[in-house]
C-alpha positions as CSV (number, residue, x, y, z in Angstrom):
1,M,-98.6,72.6,-35.9
2,K,-99.2,74.5,-32.8
3,R,-101.8,73.1,-30.3
4,T,-104.6,75.5,-30.7
5,G,-107.7,76.2,-28.6
6,V,-110.6,78.0,-30.2
7,L,-113.1,79.8,-28.0
8,L,-116.6,80.6,-29.5
9,I,-118.4,83.2,-27.4
10,Q,-122.1,83.9,-27.4
11,L,-124.0,86.6,-25.5
12,G,-125.6,84.5,-22.9
13,T,-128.8,83.1,-21.5
14,P,-130.5,82.6,-18.1
15,D,-130.0,79.1,-16.7
16,S,-133.8,78.7,-16.7
17,P,-136.9,80.9,-17.1
18,K,-137.3,81.2,-13.3
19,V,-137.4,84.8,-12.1
20,S,-134.3,84.2,-9.9
21,D,-132.2,82.9,-12.9
22,V,-133.4,85.7,-15.1
23,R,-132.6,88.2,-12.4
24,K,-129.0,86.9,-12.2
25,Y,-128.6,87.1,-16.0
26,L,-130.0,90.6,-16.3
27,T,-127.9,91.8,-13.3
28,E,-124.7,90.6,-14.9
29,F,-125.6,91.7,-18.4
30,L,-126.9,95.2,-17.7
31,N,-124.1,96.0,-15.2
32,D,-121.6,95.6,-18.1
33,P,-120.2,99.1,-18.7
34,R,-120.0,98.4,-22.4
35,V,-123.8,97.7,-22.4
36,I,-125.0,100.6,-20.3
37,D,-122.1,103.1,-20.6
38,L,-122.9,105.3,-17.6
39,P,-120.6,106.1,-14.6
40,W,-120.3,103.2,-12.1
41,L,-122.6,104.6,-9.4
42,G,-125.3,105.7,-11.8
43,R,-125.3,102.4,-13.6
44,K,-125.5,100.5,-10.3
45,L,-128.4,102.6,-9.1
46,L,-130.3,102.3,-12.4
47,V,-129.7,98.6,-13.0
48,N,-129.9,97.1,-9.6
49,G,-132.4,99.6,-8.1
50,I,-134.8,100.1,-11.0
51,I,-134.4,98.0,-14.2
52,V,-133.7,94.5,-12.8
53,P,-136.3,94.5,-10.0
54,F,-139.1,95.6,-12.4
55,R,-137.9,93.9,-15.6
56,A,-136.9,90.4,-14.2
57,P,-140.5,89.1,-13.6
58,K,-141.7,90.4,-17.0
59,S,-138.6,89.0,-18.8
60,A,-139.1,85.6,-17.0
61,K,-142.5,85.3,-18.6
62,I,-141.0,85.9,-22.1
63,Y,-138.1,83.5,-21.5
64,K,-140.7,80.9,-20.4
65,E,-142.5,81.5,-23.7
66,L,-139.1,81.1,-25.5
67,W,-138.4,77.8,-23.7
68,E,-141.8,76.5,-24.6
69,L,-141.3,77.4,-28.3
70,S,-137.9,75.6,-28.2
71,G,-138.6,72.3,-26.6
72,D,-138.0,73.4,-23.0
73,E,-134.5,74.6,-23.6
74,S,-132.5,77.7,-24.5
75,P,-132.1,77.7,-28.3
76,L,-129.1,80.1,-28.0
77,L,-127.3,77.5,-25.8
78,T,-128.4,74.6,-27.9
79,Y,-127.4,76.0,-31.3
80,T,-124.1,77.4,-29.9
81,E,-123.1,73.9,-28.5
82,S,-124.1,72.4,-31.9
83,K,-121.8,74.9,-33.7
84,R,-119.0,73.9,-31.4
85,K,-119.4,70.2,-32.1
86,L,-119.8,70.7,-35.9
87,L,-116.8,73.0,-36.0
88,Q,-114.8,70.5,-34.0
89,E,-115.6,67.8,-36.6
90,R,-113.9,69.9,-39.2
91,F,-110.5,69.6,-37.4
92,T,-110.3,65.9,-36.6
93,D,-107.0,65.7,-38.4
94,Q,-105.4,68.7,-36.6
95,D,-104.5,69.6,-33.1
96,V,-107.4,72.0,-32.7
97,T,-109.9,71.9,-29.8
98,V,-113.1,74.0,-30.0
99,H,-114.6,75.4,-26.7
100,M,-117.7,77.4,-26.1
101,A,-118.7,80.0,-23.5
102,M,-121.3,82.6,-22.8
103,R,-120.3,86.3,-22.1
104,Y,-123.0,86.3,-19.4
105,Q,-123.9,83.3,-17.2
106,N,-123.1,79.7,-18.1
107,P,-120.9,78.1,-19.3
108,S,-119.0,81.1,-18.0
109,M,-115.9,82.5,-19.7
110,D,-114.0,82.3,-16.4
111,M,-114.6,78.6,-16.2
112,V,-114.0,77.7,-19.8
113,L,-110.9,79.9,-20.1
114,D,-109.5,78.3,-17.0
115,Q,-110.0,74.9,-18.6
116,M,-108.2,76.3,-21.7
117,R,-105.3,77.6,-19.5
118,K,-104.8,74.1,-18.1
119,E,-104.7,72.6,-21.6
120,N,-101.5,74.7,-22.1
121,Y,-102.3,75.6,-25.7
122,D,-99.6,77.2,-27.9
123,K,-102.3,79.5,-29.3
124,I,-105.8,80.6,-28.5
125,I,-108.2,82.0,-31.1
126,I,-111.1,84.1,-29.7
127,L,-114.2,84.2,-31.9
128,P,-117.2,86.1,-30.6
129,L,-120.3,85.0,-32.6
130,F,-121.4,88.5,-33.6
131,P,-121.0,89.2,-37.3
132,Q,-121.2,93.0,-37.0
133,Y,-118.8,94.5,-34.4
134,A,-120.4,96.5,-31.5
135,S,-118.7,97.4,-28.3
136,A,-121.7,96.1,-26.4
137,S,-121.4,92.6,-27.9
138,G,-118.2,91.5,-29.5
139,G,-116.2,94.3,-27.8
140,S,-117.5,93.2,-24.4
141,A,-116.7,89.5,-25.1
142,I,-113.1,90.3,-26.2
143,D,-112.6,92.7,-23.3
144,K,-113.6,90.1,-20.8
145,A,-111.5,87.4,-22.4
146,M,-108.4,89.6,-22.2
147,R,-109.1,90.6,-18.6
148,I,-109.1,87.0,-17.7
149,I,-106.1,86.0,-19.8
150,R,-103.9,88.9,-18.6
151,K,-103.9,87.4,-15.1
152,W,-102.3,84.2,-16.3
153,W,-98.6,83.7,-15.6
154,V,-98.1,82.2,-19.0
155,I,-99.9,83.9,-21.9
156,P,-99.9,82.0,-25.2
157,E,-100.2,83.5,-28.6
158,I,-103.7,85.1,-28.9
159,S,-105.6,85.7,-32.1
160,I,-108.9,87.7,-32.1
161,I,-111.6,87.7,-34.7
162,S,-113.7,90.8,-34.0
163,E,-116.2,90.7,-37.0
164,F,-117.2,88.7,-40.1
165,Y,-120.1,90.7,-41.4
166,D,-119.0,90.4,-45.0
167,H,-117.7,86.8,-45.0
168,E,-119.1,85.0,-48.1
169,A,-120.0,81.8,-46.3
170,Y,-121.9,83.7,-43.6
171,I,-123.8,85.6,-46.3
172,D,-124.5,82.4,-48.1
173,A,-125.9,80.8,-45.0
174,V,-128.4,83.6,-44.5
175,V,-129.4,83.4,-48.2
176,E,-129.8,79.6,-48.0
177,R,-132.1,79.9,-44.9
178,S,-134.3,82.3,-46.9
179,K,-134.8,79.8,-49.7
180,E,-137.3,78.1,-47.5
181,F,-139.6,80.9,-48.6
182,K,-140.6,82.5,-51.9
183,I,-139.7,86.2,-51.5
184,E,-142.1,87.1,-54.3
185,D,-145.0,85.9,-52.1
186,Y,-144.4,88.7,-49.6
187,D,-145.5,92.4,-49.7
188,R,-142.6,93.7,-47.7
189,V,-139.0,92.5,-46.8
190,M,-137.2,93.7,-43.7
191,F,-133.7,93.2,-42.5
192,S,-134.0,93.7,-38.7
193,Y,-130.8,94.1,-36.6
194,H,-130.4,94.5,-32.9
195,G,-130.5,98.1,-32.0
196,L,-127.9,100.2,-30.2
197,P,-128.0,103.7,-28.6
198,D,-127.0,106.4,-31.0
199,R,-124.1,107.3,-28.6
200,H,-122.6,103.8,-29.0
201,V,-122.1,104.2,-32.7
202,D,-121.0,107.9,-32.3
203,K,-118.2,106.7,-30.0
204,V,-116.6,104.9,-33.0
205,Y,-115.6,108.3,-34.4
206,D,-112.8,110.5,-33.0
207,T,-114.5,113.5,-34.7
208,G,-118.1,113.9,-35.8
209,L,-121.0,111.6,-35.4
210,C,-122.4,108.5,-37.2
211,E,-124.9,110.6,-39.0
212,D,-122.1,112.5,-40.7
213,Q,-121.0,109.3,-42.4
214,P,-122.6,107.5,-45.4
215,C,-123.2,104.4,-43.3
216,E,-126.4,103.4,-45.3
217,T,-124.5,103.2,-48.6
218,E,-120.8,102.4,-48.1
219,I,-118.0,101.2,-45.9
220,N,-115.0,103.5,-45.8
221,E,-111.9,104.1,-43.6
222,E,-113.9,106.2,-41.2
223,N,-116.9,104.0,-40.6
224,K,-115.4,100.5,-41.1
225,F,-115.9,99.6,-37.5
226,C,-119.4,101.3,-37.2
227,Y,-122.1,98.8,-36.3
228,K,-124.7,100.6,-38.4
229,A,-122.4,100.7,-41.5
230,E,-121.7,97.0,-41.1
231,C,-125.4,96.1,-40.8
232,Y,-126.1,98.0,-44.0
233,A,-123.1,96.3,-45.7
234,T,-124.3,92.9,-44.7
235,T,-127.7,93.7,-46.0
236,R,-126.4,94.8,-49.4
237,L,-124.4,91.6,-49.8
238,I,-127.5,89.4,-49.0
239,A,-129.8,91.5,-51.2
240,D,-127.3,91.2,-54.1
241,K,-127.3,87.4,-53.9
242,L,-131.1,87.4,-53.7
243,G,-131.5,89.8,-56.6
244,L,-133.2,92.4,-54.5
245,K,-132.9,96.1,-55.4
246,E,-132.5,98.8,-52.7
247,D,-136.2,99.8,-52.9
248,D,-137.3,96.1,-52.4
249,Y,-136.4,96.0,-48.7
250,T,-136.0,98.0,-45.5
251,V,-133.3,98.0,-42.9
252,A,-134.5,98.5,-39.3
253,F,-133.4,98.0,-35.7
254,Q,-135.2,96.2,-32.9
255,S,-135.1,95.8,-29.1
256,R,-134.7,99.5,-28.3
257,L,-135.0,100.8,-24.8
258,D,-135.7,104.5,-25.7
259,K,-136.0,106.9,-28.6
260,K,-132.3,107.7,-28.8
261,W,-131.5,104.4,-30.6
262,L,-130.7,103.5,-34.2
263,T,-133.7,104.1,-36.4
264,P,-136.0,103.2,-38.0
265,F,-137.5,100.9,-35.3
266,S,-138.5,97.5,-36.6
267,D,-141.8,97.3,-34.6
268,K,-142.8,100.8,-35.9
269,V,-142.1,99.8,-39.5
270,I,-144.2,96.6,-39.1
271,E,-147.0,98.7,-37.7
272,E,-146.7,101.2,-40.6
273,W,-146.9,98.4,-43.1
274,G,-150.0,97.0,-41.4
275,R,-151.7,100.4,-41.7
276,E,-150.7,100.6,-45.4
277,G,-152.5,97.3,-46.0
278,A,-149.5,94.9,-46.3
279,K,-150.5,91.3,-45.7
280,K,-147.3,89.3,-45.6
281,V,-143.9,90.4,-44.4
282,L,-140.6,88.5,-44.6
283,V,-138.1,89.4,-41.9
284,F,-134.4,88.6,-41.9
285,S,-132.4,88.8,-38.7
286,P,-128.7,88.6,-39.8
287,A,-127.2,89.9,-36.6
288,F,-128.3,86.8,-34.8
289,V,-126.5,83.6,-35.8
290,A,-128.6,81.6,-33.4
291,D,-132.3,81.9,-32.9
292,C,-133.1,83.5,-29.5
293,L,-135.5,85.7,-27.6
294,E,-135.2,88.5,-30.1
295,T,-136.0,86.3,-33.2
296,L,-138.4,83.7,-32.0
297,V,-140.4,85.8,-29.6
298,E,-139.9,89.4,-30.5
299,I,-140.2,89.0,-34.2
300,G,-142.0,85.7,-34.5
301,V,-144.7,86.3,-31.8
302,E,-144.9,89.9,-30.8
303,Y,-144.5,91.5,-34.2
304,Q,-147.0,88.9,-35.6
305,E,-149.6,89.9,-32.9
306,D,-149.1,93.6,-33.6
307,F,-149.3,93.0,-37.4
308,E,-152.6,91.0,-37.1
309,K,-154.2,93.8,-35.0
310,L,-153.7,96.1,-38.0
311,G,-155.1,93.7,-40.6
312,G,-151.9,92.0,-41.5
313,E,-151.7,88.2,-41.9
314,K,-148.2,86.9,-41.5
315,V,-144.8,88.1,-40.2
316,Q,-142.5,85.4,-41.4
317,L,-139.2,85.1,-39.7
318,V,-136.3,83.7,-41.7
319,P,-134.5,81.4,-39.3
320,S,-131.1,82.4,-38.1
321,T,-128.0,80.7,-39.5
322,N,-128.0,78.4,-36.5
323,D,-126.0,75.3,-37.3
324,H,-126.4,75.5,-41.1
325,P,-123.4,73.8,-42.9
326,R,-122.6,77.0,-44.8
327,F,-122.2,78.9,-41.5
328,I,-119.9,76.2,-40.1
329,D,-117.9,76.7,-43.4
330,C,-117.6,80.4,-42.3
331,L,-116.4,79.5,-38.8
332,E,-114.0,76.9,-40.2
333,D,-112.5,79.4,-42.7
334,L,-112.1,82.1,-40.0
335,V,-110.2,79.7,-37.8
336,R,-108.0,78.1,-40.5
337,K,-106.8,81.5,-41.7
338,R,-105.4,82.0,-38.2
339,L,-103.8,78.7,-37.6
């Protein structure tokens, strides 16, 4: 068998909640042209001159809250390293080595891929840990990996896994995490995915716009790489295993920066439910395979506070797949099919 290196890639995390570390992280993250898709000069002026200077101190406070909730560490980093170790254990009888890197900050892709180059693998499998494809997440991770690898004198066989939104073991892992709660005890159920600017999903199509496609109801040849369509497809698969009907849940999108992002907005839906008298809400976050700022703080803390102000009682987050055995099954299957 070929000597194979597997690279798991997550989004990234500051090295600490210090303002200086958060500033470094935001500067690298937001200057990515696949994240903020503006011309170079406009992006630099916006990010380095306006967004980062004002946002870094505020974000540092939120990251400090996240670290405190997670035992003084980054849960994204902790769970990703745990995935790496558990996946490695599945290949003890084969010449497969699993590595882990962050798209932004540390451990850096430059450093980890250089280590992999020195290992002289026959084959490298690149696996971004984003179930639904988006140019700003999986696309960016793949793009950077290829920019690094193309500089190598010797380029081995490369296999790329760009999405796994419908993989049965991934779906099962989400379902298993939800069994910690009784769905019938909740007034509302939400599937909350990370938001994207409308223009990002529109760019998937050579002609027309995302809104011209039936992304809420089906995957077809036109929309099969559309983030919105994949989010809804994941939701349908989870709902089917849970016995939920279409009118039993709502799909929404969080973490928006302005109004021209995918709708409905998760926070606004939570507020609407509070005004309607709902008391208990169960929130899934299938786009995140490791708990992080967006799940533990945005949903678990901020949405809870907003809901309580409107008379609600509990916004219950279904934990991410994290290092659930069924999710490791998913990663193992994805890798084995490419050996």
